[in-house]
C-alpha positions, -999 to 999 in steps of 0.1 A, spaced: -166 -263 -162 -202 -264 -150 -230 -248 -172 -236 -223 -144 -201 -210 -146 -202 -209 -184 -234 -189 -183 -220 -164 -159 -188 -161 -179 -208 -151 -210 -223 -122 -192 -191 -105 -181 -186 -70 -193 -154 -63 -213 -139 -43 -241 -107 -47 -261 -75 -39 -242 -57 -8 -253 -21 -9 -265 -7 5 -233 -24 -22 -213 -12 -51 -234 23 -36 -234 25 -35 -196 11 -70 -194 38 -81 -218 66 -64 -199 56 -73 -163 32 -102 -162 36 -124 -193 57 -155 -187 87 -157 -210 116 -181 -213 152 -173 -208 155 -161 -244 126 -138 -240 102 -160 -260 66 -158 -248 51 -188 -230 18 -170 -224 4 -163 -259 -24 -141 -246 -38 -128 -213 -61 -157 -209 -31 -180 -210 -18 -160 -181 -50 -166 -162 -49 -204 -170 -13 -206 -157 -22 -189 -125 -54 -208 -119 -36 -241 -124 -8 -231 -100 -32 -220 -73 -52 -252 -77 -21 -274 -74 -22 -271 -36 -57 -287 -34 -62 -324 -30 -53 -342 -62 -88 -353 -69 -101 -317 -66 -75 -298 -85 -93 -299 -118 -125 -287 -103 -109 -258 -84 -88 -249 -114 -119 -244 -134 -135 -223 -106 -103 -202 -102 -102 -196 -139 -138 -185 -139 -131 -160 -110 -100 -146 -129 -120 -141 -161 -148 -126 -140 -128 -99 -123 -105 -115 -96 -70 -101 -101 -42 -115 -79 -14 -91 -71 15 -87 -96 39 -112 -81 12 -139 -82 3 -132 -118 40 -130 -128 54 -159 -109 27 -185 -101 32 -215 -122 65 -202 -135 89 -224 -115 105 -240 -146 117 -206 -158 122 -186 -125 123 -209 -95 136 -184 -70 109 -158 -72 81 -150 -47 44 -148 -52 42 -123 -24 44 -86 -33 60 -71 -3 73 -77 32 84 -57 63 119 -60 77 127 -72 112 134 -44 136 167 -27 128 189 -30 159 209 2 168 243 -13 160 264 -17 129 259 -54 129 221 -50 132 220 -24 103 241 -45 79 223 -77 88 190 -61 77 207 -48 45 216 -84 36 180 -95 43 167 -66 22 189 -76 -7 176 -111 -7 141 -99 -4 144 -75 -33 161 -102 -54 131 -124 -50 109 -97 -64 94 -84 -32 93 -48 -19 101 -42 17 93 -17 45 114 -7 75 112 15 106 144 36 109 136 55 141 151 26 161 185 41 151 201 68 174 200 104 162 227 122 143 256 133 166 249 107 193 281 92 208 289 56 199 310 41 228 324 12 208 337 34 180 346 64 201 329 85 176 296 103 168 270 87 146 259 102 113 223 93 121 195 71 105 192 90 72 228 83 63 221 45 68 189 48 48 212 59 19 228 24 20 194 7 17 184 31 -11 215 21 -31 209 -15 -24 174 -13 -38 185 5 -69 214 -19 -75 198 -53 -69 182 -67 -100 147 -75 -88 133 -108 -101 100 -113 -119 99 -81 -140 96 -57 -111 119 -30 -98 123 -29 -61 101 -8 -38 107 4 -2 89 22 26 108 39 53 87 48 84 99 72 111 85 82 145 73 117 148 91 120 182 126 111 169 152 139 173 160 137 135 124 140 124 128 174 108 157 161 86 135 131 77 107 153 66 130 175 44 153 147 30 137 145 -5 144 182 -11 179 169 -20 180 159 -57 182 122 -62 182 113 -25 162 83 -12 143 80 -44 139 43 -40 118 50 -9 83 60 0 85 78 33 59 80 60 57 94 95 44 74 124 19 98 139 6 92 174 -25 104 192 -3 124 216 12 143 187 -23 151 172 -34 163 205 -4 186 209 -10 200 174 -47 207 181 -38 224 214 -8 242 200 13 226 226 50 216 229 64 184 215 95 167 229 119 149 206 133 119 223 154 87 220 163 59 245 190 68 269 222 49 263 230 31 296 267 27 286 273 65 286 283 83 318 253 107 315 230 78 322 245 75 356 244 112 362 209 121 350 179 120 373 156 94 358 126 111 375 134 145 360 105 152 336 125 180 320 151 155 308 135 120 308 103 106 294 93 70 301 78 55 269 70 22 252 97 13 227 100 -14 200 128 -32 219 137 -30 255 169 -50 254 199 -29 263 179 0 275 168 12 310 133 1 318 109 5 347 84 -20 363 58 -13 336 83 -22 308 86 15 297 120 27 284 139 58 297 141 82 268 163 113 268 146 146 257 169 161 231 148 190 221 114 205 227 96 222 198 61 236 190 39 208 177 22 231 152 55 242 138 65 206 131 30 200 116 34 229 93 68 215 81 51 182 74 23 197 54 46 221 35 68 191 25 38 169 14 24 199 -6 57 203 -24 71 168 -26 40 145 -19 59 131 12 60 122 39 29 101 41 8 99 72 4 67 93 -18 70 124 1 42 141 -20 42 173 -51 36 153 -33 9 133 -25 -10 165 -58 -4 181 -77 -19 152 -53 -47 144 -69 -81 144 -37 -95 160 -36 -69 187 -27 -95 212 5 -106 194 18 -77 174 33 -42 178 32 -27 143 57 -1 134 61 -4 96 41 -10 64 46 -24 30 59 2 4 24 15 -5 10 16 30 -21 -5 27 -6 -33 48 7 -24 83 27 -54 92 47 -69 121 83 -79 118 88 -102 88 52 -98 79 42 -99 42 14 -86 21 -4 -113 0 -26 -91 -21 -54 -94 -47 -82 -71 -60 -116 -75 -75 -123 -54 -106 -156 -38 -98 -163 -27 -134 -170 -64 -143 -202 -64 -123 -219 -33 -139 -250 -41 -159 -263 -16 -185 -235 10 -178 -241 48 -184 -279 43 -185 -308 48 -162 -310 11 -158 -274 8 -146 -270 -17 -117 -244 -36 -98 -245 -75 -97 -240 -81 -60 -246 -119 -62 -219 -125 -88 -195 -101 -69 -200 -121 -37 -194 -154 -55 -162 -141 -70 -151 -129 -36 -158 -164 -21 -137 -182 -47 -110 -156 -47 -106 -159 -9 -97 -196 -14 -73 -187 -42 -54 -162 -21 -53 -186 9 -37 -211 -14 -9 -187 -23 4 -191 13 16 -226 4 35 -214 -27 48 -181 -11 84 -183 -23 96 -159 4 134 -160 6 139 -157 44 128 -183 70 114 -157 94 91 -144 65 79 -179 58 73 -187 94 53 -155 98 29 -160 69 24 -197 77 15 -189 113 -11 -162 105 -20 -168 69 -30 -131 65 -40 -118 31 -54 -86 18 -82 -87 -7 -94 -54 -20 -109 -39 -51 -100 -17 -80 -120 3 -105 -141 20 -78 -140 54 -96 -146 39 -130 -176 19 -116 -191 50 -100 -190 67 -134 -206 37 -151 -233 38 -125 -238 76 -131 -225 85 -97 -201 114 -89 -171 104 -69 -175 118 -34 -213 123 -35 -235 108 -7 -246 81 -32 -210 71 -39 -202 69 -2 -230 45 4 -219 24 -26 -183 24 -14 -194 12 21 -216 -15 7 -189 -28 -15 -165 -30 14 -190 -45 37 -200 -72 12 -164 -80 6 -158 -83 44 -188 -104 53 -184 -127 24 -147 -131 31 -152 -140 68 -179 -166 59 -153 -181 36 -127 -180 64 -150 -201 85 -158 -227 59 -121 -230 49 -111 -234 85 -136 -263 89 -122 -279 58 -85 -272 61 -78 -259 97 -75 -225 113 -45 -203 111 -20 -217 137 -18 -186 158 -56 -189 164 -51 -224 179 -24 -213 203 -30 -205 240 -21 -170 252 -16 -159 288 -37 -129 298 -15 -100 308 -21 -67 325 -14 -50 291 -41 -71 274 -66 -60 300 -56 -24 298 -62 -25 260 -94 -45 262 -112 -37 295 -142 -57 283 -122 -88 291 -123 -78 328 -161 -76 325 -161 -111 311 -142 -124 341 -106 -127 328 -77 -120 352 -40 -118 348 -26 -153 343 -56 -169 327 -52 -189 295 -72 -179 264 -73 -192 228 -60 -170 200 -94 -176 182 -112 -159 211 -88 -130 213 -91 -126 175 -129 -130 169 -143 -117 202 -119 -90 213 -106 -75 180 -123 -42 176 -126 -48 139 -142 -83 144 -166 -67 169 -178 -46 140 -184 -77 119 -203 -91 149 -227 -62 147 -238 -75 113 -235 -112 118 -230 -122 155 -235 -159 148 -207 -159 123 -182 -143 147 -193 -165 176 -185 -196 155 -152 -181 144 -142 -176 181 -148 -214 187 -134 -228 154 -108 -201 145 -106 -184 111 -85 -197 83 -66 -164 83 -62 -135 107 -67 -107 81 -88 -107 49 -89 -72 34 -68 -42 23 -70 -19 -7 -38 -16 -27 -29 12 -52 -30 -14 -81 -13 11 -105 1 -13 -132 -25 -40 -125 -53 -16 -131 -37 -4 -163 -27 -37 -177 -51 -65 -167 -79 -40 -159 -75 -21 -192 -69 11 -172 -98 10 -148 -92 35 -120 -66 25 -95 -78 9 -62 -102 32 -45 -93 63 -65 -112 82 -91 -96 81 -125 -65 103 -126 -76 117 -160 -95 103 -190 -64 108 -212 -30 112 -198 6 99 -200 23 73 -179 61 75 -174 74 39 -176 109 25 -172 122 7 -203 153 -15 -201 182 0 -221 164 34 -224 183 63 -207 151 81 -195 115 71 -188 92 67 -218 59 86 -221 30 63 -229 -5 75 -239 -34 59 -219 -71 64 -218 -95 56 -189 -116 25 -190 -148 44 -186 -140 66 -216 -133 36 -238 -164 19 -226 -186 50 -232 -172 53 -267 -179 16 -273 -214 14 -257 -229 48 -260 -213 74 -283 -182 67 -304 -180 104 -312 -177 115 -275 -149 139 -269 -133 149 -236 -126 184 -250 -160 189 -265 -178 223 -260 -203 227 -232 -234 225 -255 -220 198 -279 -239 165 -284 -205 148 -280 -197 162 -246 -192 136 -219 -218 136 -191 -211 156 -159 -205 125 -139 -173 119 -159 -150 135 -134 -113 130 -126 -91 132 -95 -88 170 -99 -125 175 -97 -126 159 -62 -118 179 -31 -93 166 -6 -122 161 19 -141 141 -6 -111 119 -11 -109 113 26 -147 107 29 -145 79 3 -116 63 21 -134 66 54 -165 49 40 -144 20 30 -121 18 60 -150 9 83 -150 -26 68 -113 -31 57 -93 -49 84 -59 -38 72 -55 -4 56 -60 15 23 -35 30 -1 -52 63 -10 -38 95 -26 -57 128 -25 -47 144 -58 -49 181 -60 -41 205 -88 -8 224 -90 -25 257 -82 -44 244 -52 -40 268 -23 -18 257 6 -43 271 31 -70 248 18 -46 219 18 -27 221 50 -53 205 74 -63 175 52 -44 151 75 -62 164 106 -95 157 88 -82 122 80 -76 117 117 -111 129 125 -126 104 101 -108 75 117 -83 67 90 -52 47 95 -32 66 70 -33 91 41 -11 105 13 -15 134 -10 -1 143 -45 2 177 -62 21 180 -95 51 201 -88 76 203 -116 102 219 -93 103 187 -74 96 158 -97 71 147 -122 55 116 -108 44 85 -127 12 100 -141 12 133 -160 -15 153 -177 -10 168 -211 -19 203 -199 7 201 -171 35 191 -196 25 219 -220 23 245 -192 56 236 -175 89 250 -188 122 233 -182 156 251 -184 186 232 -197 222 245 -195 244 235 -225 281 227 -223 289 263 -234 268 278 -207 239 287 -229 205 281 -214 175 269 -234 139 267 -221 114 243 -235 79 230 -226 77 196 -209 60 179 -238 86 189 -264 107 161 -278 145 165 -276 172 146 -294 200 139 -269 227 113 -266 214 93 -295 178 90 -282 146 110 -283 132 121 -250 105 144 -238 119 175 -222 102 167 -189 116 131 -187 151 142 -197 152 170 -172 140 147 -144 165 119 -152 194 143 -153 183 161 -121 176 130 -101 207 111 -113 191 81 -129 199 90 -165 212 59 -184 210 36 -153 180 15 -161 
């Protein structure tokens, strides 16, 4: 390793990993043999294994050099996503695993064959260690007639149950339990059932759920207008011959995911039957009441997603990965990695605190090459998935520890200063990444899609009228690199900062079509990051409990964790500091030590918006609110997210009547009473933090109650 790299390495900021962090690294990311014996003796061994694996795709004479640079980047704050850390370089012990975190299913066809084919693909994907996302609003509504069976369908939700059970049943490889996202169009006739489905104990618990929200729907909500619930007219049914296709009271012509088998007009729009008309605001209130009580459904502004997609000319996105930060086309996958921002803070918690931009940009440059190399060792189980990632080479680099870093720099999360910092981090990540994309393309070649010729269509010109101004007409040929660099709305923003870079990218083509997204990074932040704040979030709390799944345990286990910034403050500034110290105590933490509960929903959105300007995919972001937060103050948060130009948003409020969630504060457990009914009918009421002996094991009352209610007791 060069002396420059050694010098930089010696300056990195670090403290000893807490027990919970090492425990999760051991359970999820540490390489072990078939007997459970450790191959990685420590976390640095894990880094060396990953660096060597990612350098193996370089030219043989350059592998050692890049291996050293990759190792430096890993030690300096580059953190590949969990599947890379767990599975890269592990072929000898687990050859059939993926280095890709998640994928999106192909479109589910509205037939029994189509549904079951995708269940099979889902099973193979989950077995390889990947999560998966699907759109289910392609399936006809409950009660619709099925001509082949001479019966009425039970609707999309009943088929989602099959996918849910598959996910729970399939043993997911690489130390990870399966994860799923189900998206659903807000205009589908069964949308109300979709919104309310998690009110049923134990149902669809292997899914995150999100609604595909359109600009039309937002407009209808704001204007207190009507909202039609629709689905394509079945041309095989007699009513399709009897109905007047021009009757606007019965038929709406609309773009649909697939047109095969449906009635279409000259513009390629599909004839959709109006099943029901409701008040848009009424549906909106149902959405917000559900997310207030159950933290779902999430909110995907699908029109904004497609409008800002770098591959706007080739993709119609309808689904995302399970956490929502990667809107993806059919068989698309999310190749993720995050940079730990806390590693670039000099003199934390002091007036001299600063951020090392030069080293940050250098880590991003090296990390970009690392993630691009993962494409060659993707390990995806289905050919369509492999074809998709090789053609576009998209990855999503983001960051974690933003909230912790703000605290170390003496900023309050959500302040104007913090918004400027967030935007600068995202902008630097973006500009540095696209410069790397150009250099990599010159060295190794552009993403294949960007070398392809595309025929200019009427639809293209409708979406990008500036192409008309540039002289393009229907039928012209145009390179993918031009459509990507010059006519992507996101790349136009990059051009406003560096026009020469984007001009060259339009001629040469980038190495990849997408560079950035911000993942939730829950276990990665806790383990490798020593519990720096997740992704773009503030710290959930400075001391809290994490509910983790343990094999052969009948309920989840409660694990104590402390925030990275608290441990750092104790180590660097005041070892006697106490989160519960009195107001006038010398050991009280500074006022900039805030948590998610101290941040208003609007401030959560503001931080996300500041970052989204420079992130080309999306951001997994949760606006946490206290249990007693008023619904009236909560209910329009998604409208504010729309105003700020976000692509999606989720919220979380601790609600013991629904479920606990993964992260739980001590005060919430103490203040929540759970009622158990004994075999003889006697009822006992205990606080959530009380330990109970039951069935040969000790459980917290909250975890035992949740496991019994949700139906997962004894099934891990």
